[in-house]
DRENSEGU-299030 format. One record per residue (C-alpha): y, x, z. Coordinates in Angstrom, 1 decimal, always signed. Layout:
y=Y	x=X	z=Z
...
# end
This chain:
y=+0.0	x=+0.0	z=+0.0
y=+3.5	x=+1.2	z=-0.8
y=+5.5	x=+2.4	z=+2.2
y=+8.3	x=-0.2	z=+2.5
y=+10.9	x=+0.6	z=+5.1
y=+11.6	x=-1.4	z=+8.2
y=+14.9	x=-3.1	z=+8.4
y=+16.1	x=-0.7	z=+11.1
y=+15.3	x=+2.2	z=+8.8
y=+17.6	x=+0.9	z=+6.0
y=+20.7	x=+3.1	z=+5.9
y=+23.4	x=+1.6	z=+3.7
y=+25.3	x=+4.0	z=+1.5
y=+28.1	x=+3.4	z=-0.8
y=+26.9	x=+3.0	z=-4.4
y=+28.8	x=+2.9	z=-7.7
y=+27.8	x=+1.1	z=-10.8
y=+28.2	x=+3.2	z=-13.9
y=+30.0	x=+0.6	z=-15.9
y=+32.3	x=-2.4	z=-15.3
y=+30.1	x=-5.5	z=-15.5
y=+32.9	x=-7.9	z=-14.7
y=+30.9	x=-9.2	z=-11.8
y=+32.2	x=-10.6	z=-8.6
y=+30.2	x=-11.0	z=-5.4
y=+30.5	x=-14.0	z=-3.1
y=+29.6	x=-14.4	z=+0.6
y=+30.0	x=-17.2	z=+3.1
y=+29.3	x=-15.4	z=+6.4
y=+31.4	x=-15.6	z=+9.6
y=+33.1	x=-12.3	z=+8.9
y=+36.0	x=-12.4	z=+6.4
y=+35.9	x=-8.6	z=+6.0
y=+32.3	x=-7.4	z=+6.3
y=+31.2	x=-3.9	z=+5.4
y=+30.6	x=-3.6	z=+1.6
y=+29.0	x=-0.7	z=-0.1
y=+29.8	x=-1.5	z=-3.8
y=+33.5	x=-0.7	z=-4.5
y=+33.0	x=-1.3	z=-8.2
y=+32.1	x=-4.9	z=-7.5
y=+34.8	x=-7.0	z=-5.8
y=+33.5	x=-9.0	z=-2.8
y=+35.1	x=-12.4	z=-2.1
y=+34.3	x=-13.7	z=+1.4
y=+35.0	x=-17.2	z=+2.5
y=+34.6	x=-17.5	z=+6.3
y=+36.7	x=-20.7	z=+6.5
y=+34.8	x=-23.4	z=+8.2
y=+32.0	x=-21.2	z=+9.6
y=+29.9	x=-22.9	z=+12.3
y=+26.6	x=-22.0	z=+13.8
y=+24.0	x=-24.2	z=+12.3
y=+20.3	x=-24.9	z=+13.0
y=+17.8	x=-22.8	z=+11.0
y=+15.3	x=-25.6	z=+10.5
y=+15.2	x=-28.0	z=+7.5
y=+18.1	x=-30.2	z=+8.5
y=+20.0	x=-32.4	z=+6.0
y=+23.3	x=-31.7	z=+7.8
y=+22.8	x=-28.0	z=+7.5
y=+22.2	x=-28.2	z=+3.8
y=+25.2	x=-30.4	z=+3.3
y=+27.3	x=-27.9	z=+5.2
y=+26.1	x=-24.9	z=+3.2
y=+26.5	x=-26.7	z=-0.1
y=+30.1	x=-27.5	z=+0.7
y=+30.9	x=-23.9	z=+1.8
y=+29.1	x=-22.3	z=-1.2
y=+31.0	x=-24.6	z=-3.5
y=+34.4	x=-23.7	z=-1.9
y=+33.6	x=-20.0	z=-1.9
y=+32.7	x=-20.0	z=-5.6
y=+36.0	x=-21.8	z=-6.5
y=+37.9	x=-19.2	z=-4.4
y=+36.2	x=-16.3	z=-6.2
y=+36.9	x=-17.8	z=-9.7
y=+40.6	x=-18.3	z=-8.8
y=+40.9	x=-14.8	z=-7.4
y=+39.0	x=-13.1	z=-10.3
y=+39.7	x=-15.2	z=-13.4
y=+38.2	x=-12.6	z=-15.8
y=+34.8	x=-12.5	z=-14.0
y=+31.9	x=-13.1	z=-16.4
y=+29.2	x=-13.5	z=-13.8
y=+28.9	x=-14.2	z=-10.0
y=+26.4	x=-12.8	z=-7.6
y=+26.0	x=-14.7	z=-4.3
y=+24.9	x=-12.5	z=-1.4
y=+24.0	x=-13.9	z=+1.9
y=+25.1	x=-11.9	z=+5.0
y=+21.6	x=-10.7	z=+5.8
y=+21.7	x=-8.6	z=+2.6
y=+25.2	x=-7.2	z=+2.4
y=+24.0	x=-3.9	z=+3.8
y=+21.3	x=-3.5	z=+1.1
y=+23.4	x=-2.3	z=-1.9
y=+20.3	x=-0.9	z=-3.7
y=+18.9	x=-4.4	z=-4.0
y=+22.3	x=-5.8	z=-5.1
y=+22.8	x=-3.1	z=-7.8
y=+19.2	x=-3.5	z=-8.9
y=+19.6	x=-7.2	z=-9.5
y=+22.9	x=-6.8	z=-11.4
y=+21.3	x=-4.2	z=-13.7
y=+18.2	x=-6.3	z=-14.4
y=+20.5	x=-9.3	z=-15.2
y=+22.7	x=-7.2	z=-17.5
y=+19.6	x=-5.9	z=-19.3
y=+18.6	x=-9.4	z=-20.1
y=+20.1	x=-11.0	z=-23.2
y=+19.8	x=-14.6	z=-22.3
y=+21.8	x=-16.7	z=-19.8
y=+19.6	x=-17.2	z=-16.8
y=+19.7	x=-17.5	z=-13.0
y=+18.1	x=-14.5	z=-11.4
y=+17.3	x=-13.9	z=-7.8
y=+16.0	x=-11.0	z=-5.7
y=+12.7	x=-11.5	z=-3.9
y=+13.3	x=-11.6	z=-0.1
y=+10.7	x=-10.4	z=+2.4
y=+10.1	x=-10.5	z=+6.1
y=+8.8	x=-7.4	z=+7.8
y=+6.9	x=-8.6	z=+10.9
y=+7.8	x=-6.5	z=+14.0
y=+4.5	x=-6.9	z=+15.7
y=+1.6	x=-4.5	z=+14.8
y=-0.1	x=-4.2	z=+12.5
y=+2.9	x=-4.0	z=+10.1
y=+2.8	x=-7.0	z=+7.8
y=+5.1	x=-8.4	z=+5.2
y=+5.5	x=-12.0	z=+3.9
y=+7.8	x=-13.6	z=+1.4
y=+10.7	x=-15.0	z=+3.3
y=+12.4	x=-17.9	z=+1.5
y=+9.3	x=-20.1	z=+0.9
y=+11.4	x=-23.3	z=+1.2
y=+13.6	x=-22.5	z=-1.7
y=+11.0	x=-20.6	z=-3.7
y=+7.6	x=-22.0	z=-2.7
y=+6.0	x=-20.5	z=-5.8
y=+6.1	x=-17.1	z=-4.1
y=+4.5	x=-18.2	z=-0.8
y=+1.3	x=-16.2	z=-1.2
y=+2.6	x=-13.3	z=-3.2
y=+2.3	x=-9.7	z=-2.0
y=+5.3	x=-7.4	z=-1.6
y=+3.4	x=-5.0	z=-3.9
y=+3.8	x=-7.3	z=-6.9
y=+6.4	x=-6.6	z=-9.6
y=+7.8	x=-8.4	z=-12.6
y=+9.6	x=-11.7	z=-13.0
y=+8.4	x=-15.1	z=-12.1
y=+9.9	x=-18.4	z=-13.3
y=+10.6	x=-20.7	z=-10.3
y=+12.5	x=-23.8	z=-9.4
y=+15.1	x=-22.1	z=-7.2
y=+16.2	x=-18.8	z=-5.7
y=+18.3	x=-17.9	z=-2.7
y=+19.5	x=-14.9	z=-0.6
y=+20.8	x=-12.8	z=-3.5
y=+21.2	x=-14.5	z=-6.9
y=+23.3	x=-13.9	z=-10.0
y=+24.2	x=-16.3	z=-12.8
y=+26.8	x=-16.6	z=-15.6
y=+30.2	x=-17.8	z=-14.6
y=+29.9	x=-21.1	z=-16.5
y=+26.8	x=-22.0	z=-14.4
y=+28.8	x=-21.6	z=-11.2
y=+31.7	x=-23.5	z=-12.6
y=+29.7	x=-26.5	z=-14.0
y=+26.8	x=-26.9	z=-11.7
y=+27.1	x=-29.2	z=-8.7
y=+26.1	x=-28.6	z=-5.1
y=+24.3	x=-31.0	z=-2.9
y=+21.0	x=-32.0	z=-1.2
y=+18.0	x=-32.2	z=-3.5
y=+15.9	x=-35.4	z=-3.2
y=+13.5	x=-36.2	z=-1.9
y=+14.6	x=-34.1	z=+1.1
y=+13.3	x=-31.8	z=+2.5
y=+10.4	x=-31.5	z=+0.0
y=+12.7	x=-30.6	z=-2.9
y=+14.1	x=-27.6	z=-1.1
y=+17.6	x=-26.5	z=-0.1
y=+21.1	x=-26.6	z=-1.6
y=+20.1	x=-23.6	z=-3.7
y=+17.4	x=-25.7	z=-5.4
y=+20.0	x=-28.3	z=-6.1
y=+22.3	x=-25.7	z=-7.6
y=+19.6	x=-24.1	z=-9.7
y=+18.5	x=-27.4	z=-11.2
y=+22.1	x=-28.3	z=-12.0
y=+22.7	x=-25.1	z=-14.1
y=+20.1	x=-26.3	z=-16.7
y=+19.2	x=-22.6	z=-17.1
y=+15.8	x=-20.8	z=-16.7
y=+15.5	x=-19.6	z=-13.1
y=+13.6	x=-16.4	z=-12.3
y=+12.9	x=-14.4	z=-9.2
y=+12.6	x=-10.6	z=-9.7
y=+9.7	x=-9.1	z=-7.7
y=+11.0	x=-5.7	z=-8.7
y=+14.0	x=-6.2	z=-6.4
y=+13.0	x=-6.5	z=-2.8
y=+15.5	x=-7.4	z=-0.1
y=+14.5	x=-7.4	z=+3.5
y=+15.3	x=-10.3	z=+5.8
y=+15.7	x=-9.4	z=+9.5
y=+13.1	x=-10.6	z=+12.0
y=+14.3	x=-14.1	z=+13.0
y=+15.3	x=-14.7	z=+16.6
y=+14.0	x=-18.0	z=+17.8
y=+16.5	x=-20.4	z=+19.5
y=+15.8	x=-21.5	z=+23.0
y=+15.4	x=-25.2	z=+23.6
y=+18.8	x=-25.2	z=+25.3
y=+20.5	x=-23.5	z=+22.4
y=+18.9	x=-25.8	z=+19.9
y=+20.1	x=-28.8	z=+21.9
y=+23.7	x=-27.4	z=+22.0
y=+23.7	x=-26.8	z=+18.3
y=+22.5	x=-30.4	z=+17.6
y=+25.1	x=-31.9	z=+20.0
y=+27.8	x=-29.8	z=+18.3
y=+26.7	x=-31.0	z=+14.8
y=+26.8	x=-34.6	z=+16.0
y=+30.6	x=-34.3	z=+16.2
y=+30.7	x=-33.8	z=+12.4
y=+27.6	x=-35.4	z=+11.0
y=+26.9	x=-38.8	z=+12.6
y=+23.5	x=-39.3	z=+11.1
y=+21.9	x=-36.5	z=+13.3
y=+22.9	x=-38.2	z=+16.6
y=+19.4	x=-39.2	z=+17.6
# end
């Protein structure tokens, strides 16, 4: 088996693309000015409206993320009107420039308009060291794949790190796919709305940190907080 690094062993370093790809990156994390290791790719962060949300398959969470992603893309297009493509990078992966650069280059080498996402992997902390595909809700087609696999796979949706032509981001809508939650997340809704082929690159492997489970008290506090904004989850 290939020796893939643990998350703690990943050491971000500043990388430069060798050419101007007219690509802008978008992020919706809590930090309006996060560390960014690709100075040749402008990063547009939209921290406005950030709230801590549940990590489970909650309709209110998906509505919230869809709204914030839509606003962030509009902000990026207004700020960078000459951008030809947009790459959305979730906060977990901002410190993995090798994966971001790799995805941009693979996209650039493809002649067709597509949506292309990186494969995201969880490295389990407990011994023996194990890996599993992370975003199985958005990309269930990769549920049983091995981290050693390479190539592209056509799927219904991608998340985490994904790149698409500007017109796809401008024209596609954001929302909750139905029936929910079986149809996935806001990313599945977006990908379906682009009307473009959607692929996940198994060549590009981004590492998701080991999730920290919420305590029962914290889960209750989050749900009570959400109830102030989303009436239908007051149950």
